[in-house]
C-alpha atoms as one frame of an Amber mdcrd trajectory, in Angstrom:
protein
 106.338 131.915 103.551 104.354 131.210 100.518 101.880 133.860 100.390 105.192
 136.359 101.612 106.303 134.930  97.769 103.156 135.646  96.499 102.952 139.526
  97.161 106.898 139.395  96.357 106.050 137.547  92.792 102.678 140.044  91.595
 105.080 142.959  93.148 108.375 142.315  91.139 105.573 141.691  87.655 104.338
 145.136  89.084 107.788 146.234  89.016 108.738 144.830  85.405 105.589 146.943
  84.385 107.325 150.090  85.322 108.874 152.493  83.349 111.827 152.547  83.927
 112.648 149.722  86.581 116.034 150.448  86.998 114.746 153.565  89.490 111.950
 150.916  91.315 112.966 150.062  94.610 111.332 146.813  95.529 110.316 145.412
  99.516 108.772 141.767 100.547 108.328 141.578 104.606 104.394 140.470 105.015
 105.240 140.058 108.774 107.730 142.776 109.682 107.521 146.622 109.516 109.222
 148.765 106.458 110.911 151.547 107.760 111.434 154.647 104.487 113.422 157.006
 105.458 115.852 157.470 102.698 114.088 159.548  99.898 112.847 157.085  96.848
 113.772 158.034  93.018 111.207 156.763  90.853 108.413 153.903  91.991 108.292
 151.482  94.982 106.322 148.580  95.498 106.397 146.703  99.488 104.445 144.015
 100.485 104.334 144.150 104.749 103.026 143.872 108.071 103.370 147.986 108.906
 104.266 150.198 105.352 106.059 153.944 107.481 106.782 156.219 104.546 108.638
 159.536 105.992 110.062 160.696 102.839 109.171 161.644  99.488 108.667 158.588
  96.544 109.492 160.316  93.404 106.928 158.744  91.384 104.563 155.998  91.962
 103.645 153.697  95.723 101.709 150.463  95.613 101.845 148.982  98.784  99.822
 145.880 101.312  99.527 145.554 104.014  98.429 145.545 107.573  99.222 149.635
 108.578  99.839 152.039 105.873 101.410 155.600 107.130 102.010 158.076 104.143
 103.889 161.110 106.274 106.453 162.525 103.288 105.216 163.379  99.477 104.057
 160.654  97.046 104.734 162.627  93.321 102.386 160.479  91.642 100.216 157.641
  91.625  99.065 155.740  95.143  97.606 152.403  95.466  96.904 150.651  98.346
  95.700 147.594 100.461  95.629 147.909 103.807  93.847 147.359 107.018  94.526
 150.725 108.367  96.313 153.955 105.666  96.797 157.210 106.521  97.557 159.854
 104.023  99.438 162.588 105.957 101.268 164.320 103.238 100.388 165.007  99.857
  99.881 162.740  97.042 100.275 164.604  93.611  98.802 161.977  91.618  95.644
 159.681  91.992  94.349 157.165  94.278  93.498 154.394  94.687  93.006 152.595
  98.001  90.950 149.980  99.882  90.519 147.937 102.999  88.948 148.989 106.840
  89.970 152.004 107.675  91.221 154.963 105.896  91.607 157.906 107.166  92.979
 161.403 104.635  94.225 164.135 106.183  96.244 165.972 103.647  95.125 166.896
  99.807  95.155 164.592  96.995  95.626 166.474  93.412  94.106 164.155  91.442
  91.450 161.039  91.888  90.428 159.707  94.681  88.398 156.117  94.504  88.184
 153.818  97.435  86.451 151.108  98.833  86.308 150.245 102.251  84.433 149.976
 105.582  85.523 153.897 106.525  86.525 156.635 104.476  87.367 159.413 106.786
  88.153 163.226 105.141  89.923 165.988 107.238  89.038 169.404 107.534  90.770
 171.580 105.136  91.715 168.755 103.121  91.487 169.576  98.635  90.388 166.695
  96.874  91.387 168.114  93.297  89.302 166.798  91.419  86.599 163.260  91.725
  85.824 162.009  94.762  84.725 158.175  94.609  83.611 156.138  97.879  81.896
 153.114  97.695  81.325 150.498 100.748  82.255 153.005 103.460  80.878 155.058
 106.006  81.768 158.138 105.088  82.510 160.954 107.364  83.536 163.876 105.027
  84.991 167.714 105.824  86.811 168.714 102.912  86.470 169.720  99.799  86.472
 168.465  96.320  86.247 170.359  93.365  85.546 168.170  91.328  82.663 165.446
  91.607  82.063 163.204  94.038  80.687 159.782  93.245  79.616 158.068  96.528
  78.006 154.557  97.780  77.072 154.182 101.333  74.698 153.426 103.661  75.841
 156.305 106.222  76.782 159.895 105.079  78.949 162.447 107.264  79.621 165.565
 104.540  80.314 169.156 106.180  82.309 170.307 103.219  82.278 171.479  99.248
  81.490 169.733  95.992  82.195 172.508  93.601  80.851 169.988  90.924  78.035
 167.061  90.333  77.630 165.075  93.313  76.032 161.802  92.752  74.748 159.676
  96.132  73.036 156.630  97.885  72.998 156.060 100.904  70.379 155.174 103.803
  71.262 157.685 106.282  73.134 161.244 106.771  74.100 163.964 108.644  74.735
 167.478 107.108  76.942 170.212 108.597  76.747 173.998 108.496  79.985 173.631
 105.629  77.869 171.173 103.300  77.675 172.759  99.971  77.104 171.676  96.264
  77.543 173.399  93.236  76.471 171.799  90.858  73.848 169.336  90.461  72.875
 166.434  92.759  71.447 163.338  91.616  70.772 160.919  95.540  69.212 157.213
  95.641  67.742 156.837  99.504  64.497 155.600 101.208  62.705 158.774 100.717
  63.373 162.260  99.603  65.721 164.693 101.865  64.716 167.981 101.901  67.512
 169.171 103.711  70.123 167.937 101.137  68.108 169.778  98.341  68.543 172.724
  99.748  72.262 173.139  99.483  72.370 172.109  96.061  72.811 175.096  93.661
  72.003 172.373  90.315  69.589 170.540  89.498  68.520 167.642  91.654  67.577
 164.018  90.516  65.998 161.605  93.002  65.140 157.878  93.118  63.530 156.161
  95.939  66.130 153.435  97.136  64.495 149.817  97.592  63.526 149.716 102.181
  65.544 147.338 104.497  62.033 145.264 104.998  61.128 145.688 101.647  63.936
 144.937 100.587  64.278 141.585 102.818  61.049 140.235 100.952  62.027 140.508
  97.799  64.714 138.527  98.171  62.925 136.213 100.434  61.009 136.359  97.439
  63.164 135.222  94.652  64.321 132.509  97.537  60.583 130.778  97.107  60.304
 131.346  93.635  63.739 129.111  92.952  62.893 126.575  95.685  59.460 126.257
  94.426  61.154 126.143  90.987  63.077 123.934  91.255  60.867 121.764  93.414
  58.482 121.595  90.530  61.391 120.671  87.390  62.299 117.525  90.385  59.196
 116.341  90.809  58.593 116.078  87.162  61.660 114.975  85.816  61.381 112.285
  88.812  57.919 111.306  87.438  58.160 110.988  84.048  61.896 109.167  84.514
  60.466 106.526  87.253  57.268 105.215  84.702  58.642 106.251  81.500  62.552
 104.889  81.767  62.415 102.181  78.518  61.577 105.904  76.378  63.971 107.472
  78.117  66.504 104.835  77.771  66.276 105.018  74.133  66.144 109.050  74.025
  69.378 108.655  75.740  71.023 106.456  73.181  69.575 109.087  70.649  71.780
 111.343  72.206  75.140 109.613  72.567  74.909 108.923  69.399  74.581 111.746
  67.806  75.844 114.895  70.911  76.725 117.453  68.017  73.682 116.699  65.255
  71.140 116.960  68.662  72.671 120.194  70.007  72.898 121.581  66.634  69.527
 120.489  65.425  67.766 120.874  68.684  69.084 125.123  68.760  67.764 125.391
  65.424  63.700 124.109  66.846  64.599 126.201  69.544  65.507 129.532  67.724
  63.697 129.346  64.024  60.044 128.802  66.040  60.577 132.987  67.186  60.735
 133.866  63.016  58.624 132.236  62.571  55.544 133.258  64.602  56.788 137.052
  63.331  56.365 135.960  59.347  53.132 134.820  60.122  52.346 138.346  61.781
  53.385 139.899  59.202  50.595 138.664  56.703  46.764 138.585  57.848  45.190
 134.979  57.146  49.028 133.684  59.473  47.854 135.709  62.254  45.790 133.400
  64.131  48.118 130.330  63.664  51.051 132.658  65.032  48.937 132.831  68.280
  48.582 129.153  68.438  52.050 129.018  67.831  52.858 130.780  70.321  51.110
 129.523  72.667  52.425 126.020  72.027  55.621 127.137  72.290  55.320 129.322
  74.894  53.683 125.629  76.639  56.719 123.427  75.462  59.157 126.628  77.128
  57.589 125.749  79.980  57.793 121.496  79.705  61.080 121.664  78.433  62.276
 122.609  81.808  61.830 119.563  83.501  61.798 117.313  80.654  65.456 118.727
  79.810  66.106 117.559  83.510  64.375 113.663  82.668  66.510 113.460  79.659
  70.063 114.886  81.256  69.211 112.858  84.131  68.296 109.476  82.364  71.913
 109.793  80.386  73.637 110.192  82.569  72.679 107.123  85.505  72.564 105.158
  82.182  76.334 106.273  81.366  77.978 106.730  84.418  75.553 103.937  86.784
  74.488 101.010  85.333  72.171 101.929  83.164  68.612 103.349  83.344  66.163
 100.105  83.139  67.739  98.992  86.482  68.645 101.765  87.844  68.196 101.691
  92.177  64.662 104.333  93.225  67.171 106.129  95.308  69.910 106.728  92.089
  67.207 108.273  89.982  65.872 110.427  92.499  69.869 111.760  94.337  70.699
 112.385  90.099  67.379 114.253  89.119  67.504 116.821  92.608  71.103 117.567
  91.111  70.205 118.404  87.525  67.532 119.869  88.266  69.541 122.154  90.849
  72.499 122.841  88.692  69.172 123.619  86.224  67.657 126.579  88.764  70.964
 128.173  90.040  73.400 127.956  86.386  71.661 130.203  84.315  72.304 129.565
  80.992  73.107 125.417  81.552  69.013 124.865  81.160  69.036 125.995  77.411
  71.964 124.183  76.487  70.399 120.666  78.116  67.694 122.057  76.404  69.321
 122.372  73.086  70.782 118.169  73.304  67.096 117.251  74.551  64.465 118.579
  72.186  66.248 117.018  69.129  66.823 114.162  70.796  63.432 113.383  71.509
  62.684 114.652  68.426  65.119 111.554  66.846  63.201 109.602  69.106  59.719
 110.068  68.227  60.880 109.902  64.569  62.304 106.306  64.254  59.550 104.985
  66.966  57.263 106.295  64.346  58.861 104.704  61.464  59.251 101.306  63.510
  55.411 100.908  64.248  54.490 102.347  60.685  56.537  99.346  59.083  54.809
  96.823  61.733  51.510  97.643  60.122
């Protein structure tokens, strides 16, 4: 019932945006079958278990359903989301559809855009403009008067493309009627001379990552992420456990002046590269620029676990009863979680660095002042 209300609300919103609304038809029975047995003058919006359109739709058709079957003309655009979508009559506008099985048995007079598990276009069907399909097994037997853009694991072509073709596939099967009048750009595990032979225009090939290489690549990324998380957690934990008093004072500095820490940390982080560029322009400053660059890289590597240590200390000191007397397992758990967030969420480590840099610098300044006063 709740799902039905949500869908109905969405359809009412679409109807509100449509012009004119007065001539639109709205249906919403989420688990029933809707039979359209009388012509619809303008737009139609429907959500149902099954939608059967047997009379003309004078305007747009927007439909959600388990099964959508169109056996009469749609005079403008069709947007559909369904497990099975059958187009058995002419659609005079654009077609934008998505879900699992899509079967086209009649002409599409404008663009055809689909995302689905399977797209089948029957013989003698014409797509009068562009044909765009991704994430699907494509079995194409008709004609595309415009350009074709296809991303598919398995592609079967027995058709003519009168424009350009841009294809991305793992496997392809070509029929006797396959022909490309324009240029061909394709991405595949290896070159395909049979495919290149049906193109009359310029041919561009780009090798895709093979399945084994792809698994190795993603496996390598996982291990890099794991090792980054492990080394940040390990060094941050060592720092916090050994230097509790220092990190307690750094945490207090961060809590007293968070805005100042953020702004100053941002400046400390971003100004050195400009200083390095300025020094590189001058001949005498080149050696100093190289030394500063090396220090900046070392600090970049160190700030990952330094920031994790400082933010973990701040969290424990603020919400876990204080860093000085905290149990080792609380420190361990906090450091692991904070380091994990630094590893997987892009940008959060950068923000933490901005806070941590100046908090640590302020601590060192205050520590130096106290030391000089005691002398």
